[in-house]
C-alpha positions in Angstrom: 0.0 0.0 0.0 1.3 3.5 -0.9 1.1 4.6 2.7 3.7 2.1 3.7 6.3 3.5 1.2 5.8 7.2 0.8 9.4 7.6 -0.3 10.6 8.0 -4.0 11.2 4.6 -5.7 15.0 4.9 -5.8 15.3 5.7 -2.2 12.7 3.1 -1.3 14.7 0.4 -2.9 17.9 1.6 -1.2 16.3 1.3 2.2 14.9 -2.1 1.2 18.3 -3.3 0.2 19.7 -2.1 3.6 17.0 -4.0 5.4 17.7 -7.2 3.5 21.4 -6.8 4.2 20.7 -6.3 7.9 18.6 -9.4 8.1 21.1 -11.5 6.2 18.8 -12.1 3.2 20.1 -12.2 -0.3 19.9 -8.9 -2.3 18.5 -8.7 -5.8 20.7 -6.8 -8.3 19.4 -3.2 -8.8 18.4 -4.0 -12.4 16.2 -6.8 -11.4 13.8 -4.9 -9.2 11.2 -4.9 -12.1 11.4 -8.7 -12.1 10.4 -9.0 -8.4 7.1 -10.8 -7.7 4.2 -8.4 -7.1 1.6 -8.3 -4.3 -1.5 -6.1 -4.6 -3.5 -4.3 -1.9 -6.7 -2.2 -2.3 -5.8 1.5 -2.5 -8.9 2.6 -0.5 -9.8 -0.4 1.6 -13.2 -0.8 3.3 -13.5 -1.4 7.0 -13.8 -5.2 7.8 -17.3 -6.0 9.0 -17.0 -6.8 12.7 -18.8 -9.6 14.4 -19.2 -11.0 17.9 -19.0 -14.8 18.3 -17.8 -17.6 20.5 -14.9 -19.9 19.4 -15.1 -23.6 20.0 -13.7 -23.2 23.5 -16.5 -20.7 24.4 -14.2 -17.7 24.4 -15.4 -14.3 22.9 -14.2 -13.7 19.4 -14.3 -10.5 17.4 -12.1 -8.5 15.0 -12.0 -5.5 17.3 -10.2 -7.6 19.9 -7.3 -8.1 17.4 -7.1 -4.6 16.0 -3.5 -3.5 15.6 -2.6 -6.9 14.2 -2.8 -8.3 10.7 -5.8 -10.6 10.5 -6.4 -13.5 8.1 -10.1 -14.3 8.1 -10.3 -17.8 6.8 -13.7 -19.1 5.6 -13.4 -22.9 5.3 -15.1 -26.2 5.9 -14.1 -29.6 7.2 -15.2 -31.3 3.9 -13.3 -28.9 1.7 -10.1 -30.5 0.3 -8.2 -27.3 -0.5 -9.2 -25.9 2.9 -7.7 -28.9 4.7 -4.6 -28.7 2.5 -3.7 -25.2 3.6 -4.2 -25.7 7.4 -0.6 -26.7 8.1 0.8 -23.5 6.4 -1.7 -21.4 8.4 -0.6 -23.1 11.6 3.0 -22.4 10.8 2.2 -18.7 9.9 0.3 -18.2 13.2 3.2 -19.6 15.1 5.8 -17.5 13.4 4.0 -14.2 13.7 1.9 -15.0 16.8 2.4 -11.5 18.4 1.5 -9.5 15.4 -0.9 -11.8 13.4 -4.2 -13.3 14.2 -5.7 -16.0 12.0 -9.4 -16.7 12.6 -11.1 -19.8 11.1 -14.7 -19.2 10.1 -16.2 -22.7 9.5 -18.9 -22.6 6.8 -21.6 -25.2 6.0 -20.8 -27.7 8.8 -23.9 -28.4 10.9 -22.2 -30.6 13.5 -19.9 -28.6 15.9 -18.4 -31.8 17.2 -17.1 -32.7 13.7 -15.4 -29.3 13.5 -14.0 -29.8 17.0 -12.5 -33.1 16.0 -10.8 -31.7 12.9 -9.4 -28.8 15.0 -8.0 -31.2 17.5 -6.6 -33.7 14.9 -5.0 -31.0 12.8 -3.7 -29.2 16.0 -5.0 -25.9 14.8 -3.5 -23.1 17.0 -5.8 -20.3 16.0 -9.5 -19.7 17.1 -12.2 -21.3 15.1 -15.9 -20.5 15.1 -19.0 -21.4 13.1 -19.7 -18.6 10.6 -23.3 -17.3 10.8 -25.2 -16.5 7.6 -25.2 -12.8 8.7 -21.4 -12.8 8.8 -21.1 -14.7 5.5 -23.3 -12.2 3.7 -21.5 -9.2 5.3 -18.4 -10.6 3.5 -20.2 -11.0 0.1 -21.8 -14.4 0.5 -18.7 -16.6 0.2 -19.2 -18.3 -3.1 -16.3 -20.8 -2.8 -13.9 -22.3 -0.2 -11.4 -21.5 1.0 -11.8 -17.7 1.0 -9.4 -15.6 2.9 -9.8 -11.9 3.7 -6.6 -10.0 4.5 -7.2 -7.3 7.0 -4.5 -4.7 7.9 -3.7 -3.5 11.4 -6.2 -0.6 11.0 -9.0 -3.1 10.5 -9.5 -2.7 6.7 -9.8 -5.4 4.1 -6.9 -5.0 1.7 -7.1 -8.3 -0.3 -9.2 -11.4 -0.8 -8.0 -14.8 -2.0 -10.3 -17.5 -3.2 -9.0 -21.1 -3.6 -5.8 -22.7 -2.5 -2.9 -20.2 -2.5 0.8 -20.5 -2.1 1.6 -20.0 1.6 4.5 -17.8 0.7 2.0 -15.2 -0.7 0.2 -15.0 2.6 3.5 -14.5 4.5 4.7 -11.9 2.1 1.4 -10.0 2.5 1.6 -10.3 6.3 5.2 -9.0 6.4 4.4 -6.1 4.1 1.4 -5.0 6.3 3.7 -5.2 9.3 6.3 -3.0 7.6 8.8 -5.9 7.5 11.3 -6.4 4.6 9.9 -8.4 1.7 11.3 -9.6 -1.7 8.4 -8.3 -3.7 6.9 -5.1 -5.1 3.7 -3.7 -3.8 1.0 -2.4 -6.1 -2.4 -0.9 -5.3 -5.7 -1.4 -7.1 -9.3 -0.1 -6.9 -11.8 -2.6 -5.7 -14.3 -3.2 -8.6 -16.1 -6.0 -6.9 -13.2 -8.4 -6.4 -13.2 -7.8 -2.6 -16.8 -6.5 -1.9 -19.6 -7.0 -4.4 -21.1 -3.6 -3.6 -18.3 -2.1 -5.6 -19.2 -4.0 -8.8 -20.6 -0.8 -10.2 -17.0 0.4 -10.6 -16.1 -2.4 -12.9 -15.4 -1.8 -16.6 -14.9 -5.5 -17.3 -16.9 -8.5 -16.0 -16.1 -12.3 -16.1 -17.4 -13.9 -19.3 -18.7 -10.6 -20.7 -17.2 -9.3 -24.0 -18.0 -5.7 -24.8 -15.3 -5.2 -27.4 -17.7 -4.6 -30.2 -19.4 -1.6 -28.4 -18.5 2.0 -28.5 -17.3 3.7 -25.3 -20.8 5.2 -24.8 -22.6 1.9 -25.5 -20.2 0.0 -23.2 -21.0 2.5 -20.4 -24.7 2.1 -21.0 -24.5 -1.7 -21.0 -22.5 -1.6 -17.7 -25.2 0.6 -16.2 -27.8 -1.9 -17.2 -25.8 -4.8 -15.8 -25.7 -2.9 -12.4 -29.4 -2.0 -12.5 -31.0 -5.4 -13.4 -31.3 -8.2 -10.9 -30.2 -11.6 -12.0 -33.1 -14.1 -12.1 -31.0 -17.0 -10.9 -32.2 -16.4 -7.4 -29.0 -14.9 -6.0 -30.7 -11.5 -5.6 -27.6 -9.8 -6.9 -27.4 -7.5 -9.9 -26.2 -9.0 -13.2 -22.8 -7.4 -12.6 -22.5 -8.8 -9.1 -23.6 -12.2 -10.2 -21.0 -12.4 -12.9 -18.3 -11.6 -10.3 -19.8 -13.8 -7.6 -20.6 -16.8 -9.8 -18.9 -16.7 -13.2 -20.4 -20.1 -14.0 -23.9 -18.8 -13.7 -25.5 -19.4 -17.1 -28.5 -17.1 -16.5 -26.4 -14.0 -15.9 -24.0 -15.0 -18.7 -26.8 -15.4 -21.2 -28.6 -12.2 -20.0 -25.5 -10.0 -20.2 -24.7 -11.5 -23.6 -28.2 -10.5 -24.7 -27.8 -7.0 -23.5 -24.5 -6.7 -25.3 -26.2 -7.9 -28.4 -28.9 -5.3 -28.1 -26.3 -2.5 -28.0 -24.0 -4.1 -30.6 -26.9 -4.1 -33.1 -26.3 -0.4 -33.6 -22.6 -0.4 -33.0 -20.4 0.5 -36.0 -18.2 -2.4 -37.2 -19.4 -4.6 -34.4 -18.1 -8.1 -34.3 -19.9 -10.1 -31.7 -17.8 -12.8 -30.1 -18.6 -15.6 -27.7 -18.3 -14.7 -24.0 -14.9 -15.3 -22.5 -14.7 -17.6 -19.6 -12.5 -16.4 -16.7 -10.6 -19.2 -15.0 -10.7 -19.3 -11.2 -8.2 -20.8 -8.7 -8.8 -24.3 -7.3 -11.6 -23.9 -4.8 -14.6 -25.8 -3.5 -17.8 -24.1 -4.8 -20.7 -23.4 -2.5 -24.4 -23.2 -3.3 -25.7 -19.7 -4.0 -26.6 -18.1 -0.7 -29.7 -16.0 -0.2 -29.2 -12.6 1.5 
């Protein structure tokens, strides 16, 4: 995030090099800085919706209690293969940064608390776990697939969301960056256009599976306004734009947005309609569409 590095790029890298040298880590040649891996944080992050719950040990659990730390809010389920696969790396991360990081497990779609308790015990999970209520799930956009991890900075704002099984090195790099610790990566910022919170889908200029290349600038803007005004009839109660982001596999929103594009492209000069483009998603366990 820009606020972490307000210095000019040249001076920023010099300080970064000094930090790496002080910690005994290898230093990249100056010319290779552009080749460093990139992590991305929202430029104007929203406050993370707080909640009050009890963990499996009956202790009070909330985001407010961990303010000042980096928080990884991990929505998962015992039956989810990718969720179970990333547990060891989350345990290791919690152990390594225990004083400045708090991972919170939000179990989704498990009706039997004893089953969750058995998994927590067998996996030796060292961070609090609670059963996520529908209210909390909807506050975070419905949670369309598992695992889903929200990255929350020490100020209590959501700076990133990851859906599916991710490289644990990415989580650690993000945690270190938010804690102002040295990292071997570049930090970029982006505007949330629905990737983090669906309420910002109206900012999007492109949507998964929707091809507007044949439209003029004015027609594309008009089509996007219609996508954000019309409710999808699949039952999700989201707008067409939100549904495309929430569930790219939804055939109803895909067909309806394609029909709207076709309506506008009928008057577009030199229009060349193309088939909607599918947007691949990382490995994740899909959930049934939730009703707000």
